[in-house]
N, C-alpha and C positions, 0 to 999 in steps of 0.2 A: 573830365578832368583835362587840364591843359597838358601839352606835350604829346598828344595823340595816344595816350594810354587807353587800352580797351576797357570798356565797362565791365566790372566784375559783379557777377550775380551774387547777392547775399545768400548765405547758408540757410536752408529751411529750418524753420522753428521745430521743436519736438512735437508740437501739435500737428504741423504740417506733415512730418514724417508718418504720423499715425494715419493721417488722412490719405496720403499717397505713399504707400509702402514701396520701397525700391524692390525690383525683382530679383530673386536669388539666382545665380548662375546654375546651370543644370548639374554640374558636378557636385555643388554643394547639396542639392536636393538628393542626389544619389547617395552622398555619404550619410545623410540624415536617415534615409529610408533605403537601406541596402537591398532589401527583398522586393522593392517596388510594390509594397502593400500599402493601401490606404491607411492613414494613421488612425483614423476613427475606427476602421473595421478591425485593425489589429488590436487596438486597445479594447475594443468590446469582446474579442475572442479571448483575451487574457483575463478579463474580468469574469466572463462566464466560467472559465476553467477554475478560476480562484474560488468563485461562489460554489461550484460543485464540490471541490476538494474540502473547503471550509465547512460546508454544510455536512458532508459525510463525516468529517472529524467530529463535529459537535454532536450530531445525532448518535454516533457510535459511543462517544464519551458519556452521553446522558443514558443510553441503554445499558451500558456497563455499570454505571453508578446505580441505576434503578434495580437491576438484577442483584447487584451486590448487597444492596440495602433491603429490598423487599423479600427476596427469595433466599438469600444465604444468611444475613444477619438476623432477619425476622423469622427464618425457617419456614417459609411458606412453600409447600410442595404440591399444591393443587395442580398446576400446569404440568409439572414433571410426572406426577402420577398418571394423569390423563394421557400423556404421551406413551408411557410404558403400557397403559391398558390398551391403546390403539395398536402398539407394536406386537402385543401378544398374539393377535391373529395372523401376524406376518411371519412369526418365528417358525423356522423349520431347520432341519439338519443341513440341507442344501444352501439356504440362505446364510446360515452361520458360517459355513465354510467359505462362502464368498466374502463375507464381511471380515473374516480373519485375514484373507488375503489383502483386502483393501486397506484394513487398519495398519498393516505392516508399513505402508508407504508414509504413515504419519509418525512412525517411531524413530528413535534415535539410531537404530540399526540401519535405516535407509537414509535419514536426513543428514546425519554426520558425514558419511561418505559423499553424499550429494553435494554438501557445501564445500568439501575439500576439493572435489573434482571441479566444481565451478570456479573456485578461486584459482586453482592451478591452470585452468583453461584460459582465463582472462590474463593471468600473470605471464604465462610463457607463450601460449599460442597467439594470443591477440595483443600482447605487449601493452596491456592496459592496467597499469598498477593501481590507479585510483578506483577503478570498478572492482578489482580484486580486494582491495582494502575495504571498500563499501560493503561488499558481500560478507567479508569476515566480521566486520564491526556489527552489522545487523544480526548475524547469526549468533554471535557471542552475547551481545546486550539483550536480545530477546530471550535467550535462555536464562540470564540473570533476573530479568523482569518476571518471567513465568515462575520460577521457583520462589522468588521473594513474595509474590502474591499468594501462591499456594500456602506458604508458611504463615502469612499474615491472616488469611481467611480461615484456614484450618477446617475446611469442609470435608466431612467423611464421604466416602463413596457410597453409591447405592448398594443396598443388600441384594444377595442372591445373583452375583454376576455370572455371566455365561462363561467366562474365563476366569481362573482363580490365580493368575500369576501376575496381577496388577498390584502395585504397591503405591504408597503416596497419597496425597490428598486430592480432592476432586475438583475444586474451583481455583482457577478456570481450567478448562480442558487443555492439557498439554498438546495432545494430538491436533486438536482444532486450532489452537493458536499457532503451533509450529508449522503445520502444513499450509494454513493460509498465509503465513508469513513467507514461507519458502516460495510457494507458487505465486504469491503476489509479487515477490522480488523477481521472479522469472517474467512476470507480465510487464513489470516496470522496464526490465532490460529489453524486452521485445518492442515496447512502444518508444524506446529510445534508439532503435536500430533502423536500418534502411530496408527492413523486410517488406515484402509485398503486402498491401492491405488485406487481401483475402487470406493469406497464411497468418497475418498478425491476429485477425479476428477469430480465425479458427482455433489457433493455439490459446488465445485468451479465454474463449469460452470453455475449451477443454480443460485447461488448468483449474479454472474456477469451479467447474462442475466436479472435477476429480477431488478437490479439496472439500467440497461440500459432501461428497460421498465418504471421505475419510471421517468427517465430523459426524455424519449420520451413523457410521458403523460403531462409534463409541457409545451412542445411545442404545443401539440395537443390542449390543454385547453387554448392556447394563453395567458398564464400568464408568459411565458418566450420566448425570442428569442432562435433560435437554437444555436447561438454563446454563449449564456448564459450557456446552459447545457454542451457544449463541454468544455468551460472554467472551469466549475465546475468539470468536470472529470479530466482535466489536473491538476487542483489545488489539487485534491485529491492525484494524483500520487506523486506530489512534496511533499506534506505535509507528507504523510505516509512514504515515503523513508526517509525524514529528521527526522521524529519522531521516527521511529524504530531505526535509527542509533543513535540518541541521547540517547534513553532509554537503548540501548545495551551497549553504551560506558560508560555512567555514572551510570547506574543501576546495581543491583545485577544480578548474574548469574541466567538465567532463567531455570526452570525445564522443562523436557519433559512431555508434557500433555498426560495422558493416554487416550485412546479412550473411 
């Protein structure tokens, strides 16, 4: 152009932009990926975790429905009677005494004070109102779900129990469901803390096996069928997955729990 004006380069077209993308400044990249983790790797990890959780939820839901239909509503007791027959050779006075001690930790005499102490601990000592509310919400709603299902299925307890102070209906097992829920909640809290991996795995295995021992004690004492305690475990998985999802979706952002 006349007048000595500098030539102005035309703006690239949209197709050119796609062919020759402009480099992002380093600070923009750090904002997009704060943890400096490759996007593909991070997305893959999240997908794997989602598949494991979703698979556990669906399998547990299916098993609970299968047991409720085939063994409770259809009154199929073949597997339950076979388990009782196998346990007959294991029964002794010493084993019964041990099972009575173990089964105590799945009763309301232990779990109710344990829930209260856990709520007070996070409320006052850790100053974590959200987690204390989550613990209270899961404890209360799980109790409502348990007694509602017991009333709905109306399954009678096994005959000839070892202890004769047990009342209420049999399906699903309250000790199994409540203990797996409580110790599952503890495991969830542990895995959202800054605890060392070795201690985290040790406590996870211990809590899970202890809950299994409580569930086993109910069958040994002939106050529940084996199908009752298996259904209690399945119901726990379904409810905890649903509860954690609801609390995370509609609750406030949770804090990382210091070890």
